[in-house]
N, C-alpha and C positions, 0 to 999 in steps of 0.2 A: 798077318798082319805086321807091317813094318813098325819098326821102333818109332819112327819119324810120325806114323798117323796115329799109333797109340797116345804118343805124347801129347797131339793135338788133341784127340776125343778127350784124355785126362783133363786138359787145360779148359775145353769147352764145358764139360761136365763141372769143373769146381766153378767156373762162371756162372753157370746155371744156378748152382747151389747158394754162392755168395748172393747173386741178385733176386732169388726167389722170393726171401722174406720180404723185399720192398715191394713186391708185385702188389698191387690194390686193386681187386676187382669192383667195378664200377659200384658204388655202395648208395644208401639211402641217408639222407641228412636231414634232420630238422632244425628249424632256426627260428630264434626268439631275440629278434633285433630291437635295437634302440631307435630314436628318432633324431631327426637333424642329421648333424655331423657324424652322430654314432652310427646312424644308418648308411652313409656315404662310406663309411670304413670297412663295414661288414659286408656292402654289397661288391666292393672290389674282391673279397674271398669267395662271395657266390660265384661270381662270373668265371674265376679262375677254377672252381669246384665243377662247374656246369662244363666248362672247357676240357677238363679232364675225364669226363663221361659221368659223374655223378648226377643222382637224381636228388634236388633239393626242394624242400616243401619250407615255405616262409608262414608264420604265424603272424599275423597282424589284426588291427581293429578298423572299426568303422570310422573313428576319428583320426585315423593317421595323416599326419601333414606330409610324410615322407616316402613311404612304400607305396609302389606302383602296384595296382591291384588289378589293372587291364593292361590292353596293349601287348599282349604275349609277351611278357618280361623273360620267359625262358625258365623260370621256377614257377612250381605249384604254390598256388597262395591259399591260406584259409583265413577267414576274417572273422572276427568276434565282434559282436553288436554290443556297443557301449552306449549309456546314455546319454553322454555328451558328444559335443561337436568337435571338427577339427579346429574350427575358428575358437572355441572354448580353450582348446590346447594352448594354440599360438598366442591368445591373447594373454594368458597365465604366463607364459614364457617371455612374452615382449614387457610385461608388467614388472616381472623379477629383473629382467635384462636392464630396464630403464631405471629403476628404483637403484638398482646396485651401481650403475654408472654414474647418474646425476645427482639423486638424492642422499644416498647413504654417507658420502664424504660430510654431508652437512649436518647429519642428526646425531644426536647424543647415543651413548652405547645403549640405553634403555629404549630408547625410540627405535633405533636399528633393529634391536633385538627383537621387537614386538611386531614389526611390520614384516622382517624376515620370516619369524614363526609363521606369520598368517599366510604368506606367500608360499611357504613350502609346505604348509598344511593344504593347500589347494592343489599342489603338485602330486601330493603324496596321496591325498583321496582320490584323484584321477589314478595312480598307479593301481591303488587297493581296489577300485570298482573294475579296473580290467583284470587283475587277477581273480576276484571271484566270479566275474563273467567268464573267465577262462574254464575255471574248474565247474561251472555250472554246466558246461556242455559236454554231458555224460556222452551223446553220440560221437561228436569229435574225438574225445579220450579213449573211447572204444576202438574207433576207427584207427587212430595213430597206434594204438597198441597191437592191433592185427598186421599192420603195415610192416611192423618189425624195422625200425630204424635202426642205425648202426651207431649213430652218435648223434647229441644235440649240442648245438652251438648258441650260445645266450651272452647278452650284453646285461650286465646287472644294473645299468641305468634304467630297464624296463621292469625289473622285478619278476620273482616267481618262475623265471626260466629252470632254475637249478631246482626247483620243488617240482615241476613238470617232468624234468629229467627222473627225478625219484619216483614219482607215481608212475612212470612209463618203464621204470627198471632199465634207464639207460646211461651209458658212460656220458660224461659232459665235458665241454671246454668252455671256461669263461675267456670272452673277448673284451678286454679292459682298456677303454679309452681315457678313462680320466687320470688324475695325478698319480703316478707310481710312488707307493710309500703311504699311502693314505691309511685310515683305520680299516678300511674293507680287506686290504691285504695283510695288515698287521695282525687284527683280530680274528679274521675268519681264514685267513691263508696261511697263518702262522709264520708269516715272512719276518727274520729277525731285523730288529731296526736299533742298533747300537746307539742311545741318543748324544753319544759322544762325539760323533762323527756323521751321523745321519740325521740331518734337520729335520723338524716337522715341517710338513707341506703347507704352504702358505706364507712361512715367516720371512721368506727372501734369504736365508742364510745359505751359507756353503757348506762344504764339509770341514772346513777349518774355522771353527767357532772360539770365541774367547769364552772365559768363565761366566760372565753374566749372559751371553748368547746360550750356553748349554743350559744353565739353570732356566731359562725362559723356554727353549726347545723341550725339555723335560717335563715342565707344567702342561705346556700347549700339548703334548703329544697325550700325557696322561687325561687330560679334560676333554681332548679328542676322541679317545678311546672310550672314557666314560660315557659321553653324550651318544656316540654311536651305540653302544650297547644299550644305553637306557632307551634310546628311541626304537631300537630293533627290538626291545622285549615290550616295551609298550606298545607299539604299532603294529609289528609284523609277527611276532611269536604266536600269538593267539590265534592268527588268521593261517599260519601255517600249521600248528596243532589241529585246527578246526578241519581243514581240509584234507589232512592226512588220518585224522583220526585217533591220533596218538600224540604224545609230546613231542613236537618238532621244533627247533629254532631255525632262525635264518641263517644264523653262523655256522652252525652245525652242518647245515644243508648245503651253504655255499662252499664251506671247507672239504666237502667230497668232491670237489671239481678234479678231474683227472689231469687237466692241463689249464695254465692260466697264460693267455696270450696277452702280452704287455706291449702297448704301443710306445715303445721307447727303446733307446740304444745307449750304448755307451758314448756316442757322440754328444747326447745329451745330458746324460745321467753322471752324478760324482759316482765314483767308484764306492760300492756297498756289496754286503753279502745277498745272494741268492739262494733260492731252493731248486732242486733237481726238475721240477715241474712248473716252474715259471720261465718261460721263454720271452726273449725280446724280438718284437716284429715291427718295431718302429721304422716308418716310412714305407710301408708295403704298398701304399696306395698311389707312391711318385714312380715315374716312368720318363722316358726321353720326350721332348717335346715335340708336338705335331705343329706341320704349318698353322699360320693363322689364319683368319677370315681376310679375305682380300683388303677390305676397308680398313681393317686393324692393323695389318701389315703396313698400308701405305703410310698410315699414320705414325707408325713406329720408325718405319724407315726415313720418315721426314724431321726426325730428332737429328740426324746428322753424327757426328763424333760426339756430342753432349748424351745422346743415349735417352732411356727412360727409367721412370720410377713407376712402380706397380704399387696401386693402393686398395687394399680391401680389409674391411673389419669383419668379415666372415659372413655367415649365412643370417646370422639373426640379429644384425645392427643394419637394417635395410635405411634407416634414416637419421638424421642427428637434428639436434636443434638448430635453430637457424643462426645463433649466435657462435656455436661451435663450428657450423659448415663454413659460416663467412670467415673466421680465422684461420680454419685450415686452408681454404682456398686461396685467402690471401698470401698465406705462406707457400704454397704452391705456385702462385703466379711470378714468385721473385727468384726461381731458379731456371736454368738454362734448359733443363731436360723437359721433354712432354712425358705428362701425366696420364695414365689410365686409372682411372677410379670406380670402383664398383660402387655405385651410389643411386638410389630410386626415390630419394627425399625431393623437398622441393629446393630447385635449384639455385645454388648461392649467390648472392648479390655481386661477390668479387670474385667471380669465376674470369678466367683468362684464356685466352687463344690455345696456350699450350696444355690446356687440362680438357680432357675429354672424358664425360659421365657414361656409364654403361649400368645397365640392369644387371648383368652376367659378364664375367670375362673367364676366357679360359687361363685360369691362374697358374697352373702347372707348365702351360706351353708358353706363357709369357716369362715366367721366372727362367725358363730354360733358353729364351732368347738371348743371342749374343749381345745383343742393345742394353739388355737391362743392368742398372747400375745399383738400384736400391730397391727395398720392399717396406713399404709401410704396412705393418699388421697389428693386430688386436693380440697376437699371441697364441692363437689356437694350435693345437699340436699338428693337424694337418698343413696349415700354411707354414709352420715353422720347419717341419722336415721337408717340405718341398723347395724351401730356400736353402736349409742344408744339402739336400740331394744336388741342386743345381750352384750352390755356392755364390748366393746373393746375400750381401750383409743388410742388414734390417735397422728401421726406426720404429721401435714399440709403443704402442699406445693400448696398453690393459686397460681392459673394461671391468671385468669381473671373475669371480672364482678362480680358476688354476692360472689364469692369464698373467698376472703378475709374477706368478713364482716361476712359469714357463719361459717369460721374458728375461727374468732375472739370470736364469742358467746361461742364456746367450748371451747377457751382459757380463757375466762373469768370466766367460769363455773368450771375450774381446771381440764377438760377433755382431753386437747390436748396440744402439744407443736406446734408453728407456726414458720416456716422458709421462708426465701427469696428465691424463686425457683431459680433466676439466681445468686445470691451473695453467696450462701451457699458453703461451702467446705466440702470435705468428712468427716472431723473431724466434723463438725457442726451436718451432719446429723447422724453419729455415736454416738454421745453424747447424741442428743435428742432421739435417739431410746433407749439408755441405760438407759437414766432417765426416759421416759414413762414406760418400762417395769419393772424397778427394783424399783421405786419409788411408794409405795402403795397409795401414795396420787391421782395419776390419776386414778389408778382402782377403789378406794372408790368414786371418782367423778363420773366417768362414770357410775358406779353401780346406785348412788343415782339418776341421770338422768334416767337410765333403769326403775327403781322403778315407778317412776313418770309417765313415758310414758307406762308402763303396768296396772298402777293403773288409769283407766278410767272405767266409766259405760258401756261403749261399743268400740268395737274395731274400729280403724279408717276406715277400710274399710266397716264395717257394717254402721258406720256413715255416710260415702259418700253416700251408696246406701239408706239408709233410707231418707237423704234428698232427692235424686232424685225421689224416689217414693213418698214422701211427696208432692212434686209439681205436680207430676201425680195425686195424689188423689184430691188434693185440686185445681187442674187447675191454679197452680201458688200458689206464695206466698207473694203476694204484701201487704198483711199486715203486713209484716215484714220489710218492706222498710220505711226509716225514710222520715219525711216531709222535711228535709233538701233537697232532690232532686229538689223540687218545689219553692225554696227560691232563690231569688237573691241573690249575695255575699254580698250585704250592708244588707239585711234582716238577713242572715244567721249570721253575725257578731254584728247584732242589732245596727249598726250604724244610722239607721234611728231613733230607739227610743232614743239612746244617742243624736242625733242633736235635736228630740223632748224635751228632759229632758233639755238639755243644754239651748234651746231656752227660756223654760219655767222658767229655773234659771235666765236666762239674763234678762227678763221680769219683774220678781220678784225684783231681784236686782235693776233694773232700777227705778221700782216703788218706792222702798224702799229708794233709794237714793234722788230721786225727792221728795219724802214724807218728807224724813228728812232734806233736804235742803229747803224745803218751810216753815216746822215748824220753823228750825233756824233761817229763813230770816223773819218770822213773830215775833218770839220774839225778835229778834233784833230790828225790827222798834218800836215795842210797849215799848221796854226798852227806845230806843234813844227818842221816844215822851213822855215817862214818864218824862224822865230825862230834857228833853227841858222845859217841862212844871213848873217844880219846879224851875228851873233857870229865 
């Protein structure tokens, strides 16, 4: 064998050894998804897993408004029967959304607390019923145990997925779409959150806070963590304990997650500490634009050099009050751009020819169209990342929950103007759109964020799938979990060490003082004795 041939074979063997650990035999993945936009997020991962040859089983329920249970979706579906209906779920979410959007700003703090508590109770009750219904299906639990899945992927918006993983003895991955840095990650994931420069989620602060903002942020974080722990203990811990047959808490169970997939990235987040098992996959659903439907493309092209504005308030805001719709339509009618508005409510009286209403729009494809000048958005993470991906500046109309905080990130990074949805006049919206479209600062800022987003060693979707397959290859990823999960609160903050050192210091100081006192008294007595003898 020639030296050249031996070298070639050695190189081939080396490459084989290097690549071998990354090879993944088609595995079996169990998925416990969320609803609405949370399902849309996880569906992207499901499609990619199926494309890579994996077998996917999705567990859903009879009232799901999101998951397709027929039409050959490409994945296996297991349906849990629940005593409420799809309409019950949709109605409870719409009541919550409408109250938060329209009535909450006008109620005092006590009224708001009582009404939100009542609405959250209904949503939580649905989740609890679903959880109990799931674990009441002993036949399915036995079936899944025999199928020997490799990993479970769950969204905590549905709850109990992590408990199912523990029941089936499976490694599991949390796919988190909600605000990064909330009590869920802090308390259950042990994510470090220094309040000196990591603001409480929902306050609208940046990482540069003055003294009073830091005071408010600390108090807000402490209260948020306390309320989360209180609700978890009173609502969920007893259910988890009953299902497992031994003392079990929600947070301890969730803390056993091998990987946390976070739908964010440094194009959106302020710099902050991360843990080894927290992985950024923000924007994994984004992709290059596809051609628009013929009729829609003709309308877009008719805009000429002025271009278009894309307007969507998400999947849960299908209609507005007549007053708000007329205000918005009046503003949009005063700009030279054509407007594509996702809207299914009553047709506004002030609608003009440059505005076209659609029940549904291909949002990603429109934002990637070269004629798109601006995006009017409620601030959901999906839409924000599509705008970042395609480099489209925004006018934000936040409605509820995390949306004001999301848009405030974009505002502080110079990529958006934010308005009060209930207080804005037509002139405010017109002025904001004119500024975003004509002021080059906004376009430059969003393009800078877009470059950051695209300048990654691996695409977000590939990143998400890599870590799922990583857990499958290694039968978990417990080596990435920090020891903080096994420490008590006083050990985590080293309060026992502080108490020990303070005790040692106190003992040393006590001995020192006593010694000095004894020496002083001894010297004093000798001096007095010597003086007495001389006299």
